[in-house]
GULOLO-160239 format. One record per residue (C-alpha): residue number from 1; chain; x, y, z. Coordinates in Angstrom, 3 decimals, padded with zeros to 6 digits. Example, Ala and Ser with C-alpha at 12.3 -4.5 7.8 and 13.67 -1.06 7.14 Angstrom:
<nodes>
num, chaine, xx, yy, zz
1, A, 012.300, -004.500, 007.800
2, A, 013.670, -001.060, 007.140
</nodes>
This chain:
<nodes>
num, chaine, xx, yy, zz
1, A, 000.000, 000.000, 000.000
2, A, 001.395, 003.395, -001.051
3, A, 000.076, 006.830, -000.097
4, A, 000.585, 009.475, -002.822
5, A, -000.888, 012.996, -002.382
6, A, -004.117, 011.967, -000.699
7, A, -004.506, 008.760, -002.710
8, A, -003.902, 005.227, -001.521
9, A, -002.940, 002.700, -004.151
10, A, -003.654, -000.845, -003.059
11, A, -003.557, -003.807, -005.438
12, A, -003.936, -001.551, -008.484
13, A, -007.017, 000.288, -007.138
14, A, -006.724, 003.995, -006.293
15, A, -008.607, 005.200, -003.226
16, A, -008.907, 008.992, -002.826
17, A, -008.946, 010.718, 000.548
18, A, -009.317, 014.360, 001.558
19, A, -005.854, 015.891, 002.143
20, A, -007.273, 017.958, 005.054
21, A, -009.493, 015.624, 007.102
22, A, -008.563, 012.211, 005.653
23, A, -012.136, 011.115, 004.899
24, A, -012.719, 008.959, 001.788
25, A, -013.878, 010.813, -001.315
26, A, -015.771, 009.908, -004.449
27, A, -013.818, 009.963, -007.697
28, A, -013.152, 013.468, -009.118
29, A, -014.599, 015.275, -006.087
30, A, -013.289, 018.846, -005.903
31, A, -014.784, 019.767, -002.512
32, A, -014.766, 017.497, 000.533
33, A, -018.338, 016.818, 001.749
34, A, -017.039, 016.354, 005.306
35, A, -014.799, 019.385, 005.950
36, A, -015.858, 021.569, 003.000
37, A, -012.302, 022.322, 001.849
38, A, -011.030, 022.023, -001.707
39, A, -009.435, 018.671, -002.447
40, A, -007.007, 020.085, -004.996
41, A, -008.009, 017.608, -007.679
42, A, -007.643, 018.957, -011.204
43, A, -010.944, 019.716, -012.923
44, A, -009.720, 020.983, -016.295
45, A, -010.262, 017.686, -018.102
46, A, -013.033, 016.290, -015.957
47, A, -016.091, 014.651, -017.411
48, A, -018.162, 017.765, -016.640
49, A, -016.525, 019.774, -019.464
50, A, -017.946, 019.631, -022.971
51, A, -014.677, 019.610, -024.920
52, A, -016.415, 019.325, -028.298
53, A, -018.192, 022.642, -027.705
54, A, -014.915, 024.291, -026.720
55, A, -013.087, 022.803, -029.703
56, A, -015.896, 023.893, -032.044
57, A, -015.751, 027.450, -030.721
58, A, -011.979, 027.696, -031.189
59, A, -012.040, 026.052, -034.621
60, A, -014.810, 028.385, -035.805
61, A, -012.218, 031.170, -036.068
62, A, -009.634, 029.181, -038.030
63, A, -011.396, 026.286, -039.799
64, A, -015.069, 027.269, -040.048
65, A, -016.346, 023.947, -041.406
66, A, -014.562, 021.972, -038.679
67, A, -015.810, 024.479, -036.106
68, A, -019.368, 024.100, -037.354
69, A, -019.237, 020.305, -037.179
70, A, -017.673, 020.224, -033.693
71, A, -020.030, 022.928, -032.410
72, A, -023.094, 021.053, -033.627
73, A, -021.818, 017.854, -032.007
74, A, -021.016, 019.786, -028.802
75, A, -024.513, 021.301, -028.782
76, A, -026.120, 017.894, -029.225
77, A, -023.990, 016.457, -026.388
78, A, -024.559, 019.399, -024.018
79, A, -027.362, 017.590, -022.180
80, A, -024.923, 014.810, -021.282
81, A, -022.774, 017.461, -019.533
82, A, -025.655, 019.121, -017.633
83, A, -025.883, 021.857, -020.274
84, A, -022.219, 022.748, -019.876
85, A, -020.826, 024.214, -023.106
86, A, -024.166, 024.908, -024.764
87, A, -023.390, 028.629, -025.036
88, A, -019.966, 027.977, -026.518
89, A, -021.491, 025.576, -029.011
90, A, -024.117, 028.121, -030.083
91, A, -021.439, 030.802, -030.446
92, A, -019.314, 028.387, -032.496
93, A, -022.274, 027.584, -034.757
94, A, -023.028, 031.282, -035.326
95, A, -019.401, 032.284, -035.932
96, A, -018.783, 029.316, -038.247
97, A, -021.989, 029.947, -040.173
98, A, -021.207, 033.629, -040.650
99, A, -017.651, 032.808, -041.658
100, A, -018.807, 030.279, -044.248
101, A, -021.445, 032.716, -045.569
102, A, -018.889, 035.540, -045.822
103, A, -016.453, 033.251, -047.655
104, A, -019.187, 032.167, -050.085
105, A, -020.085, 035.814, -050.806
106, A, -016.424, 036.694, -051.408
107, A, -015.967, 033.713, -053.731
108, A, -019.103, 034.632, -055.698
109, A, -017.909, 038.235, -056.049
110, A, -014.465, 037.078, -057.154
111, A, -015.956, 034.668, -059.702
112, A, -018.192, 037.454, -061.059
113, A, -015.226, 039.792, -061.516
114, A, -013.154, 037.075, -063.183
115, A, -016.014, 036.213, -065.585
116, A, -016.353, 039.866, -066.577
117, A, -012.630, 040.025, -067.286
118, A, -012.744, 036.873, -069.426
119, A, -015.809, 038.009, -071.404
120, A, -014.253, 041.388, -072.329
</nodes>
């Protein structure tokens, strides 16, 4: 049995304990239900974050089609994450859609100018 930063590893199973009061904790608990203090466990990549919505939002600025796809998937999965990321997904959908529309308008204008030059 080894004790590493509030965790006990015994026979390949990790048991988590509060670093302040020593009470056993559920997996990925960030606040001890016994003493009320933060457990110090990292929450950045926990299951409560909708990473598809975040990825879709970021991609919407650089790769609009990829951003649109990821944002739609993130929006559809938002209920699995208690609604977390729904706003980011909506923003990603709007930004990606506007970006794609703006690109289509620019391409149509460019094609129109090029056709006029070829016809003359």
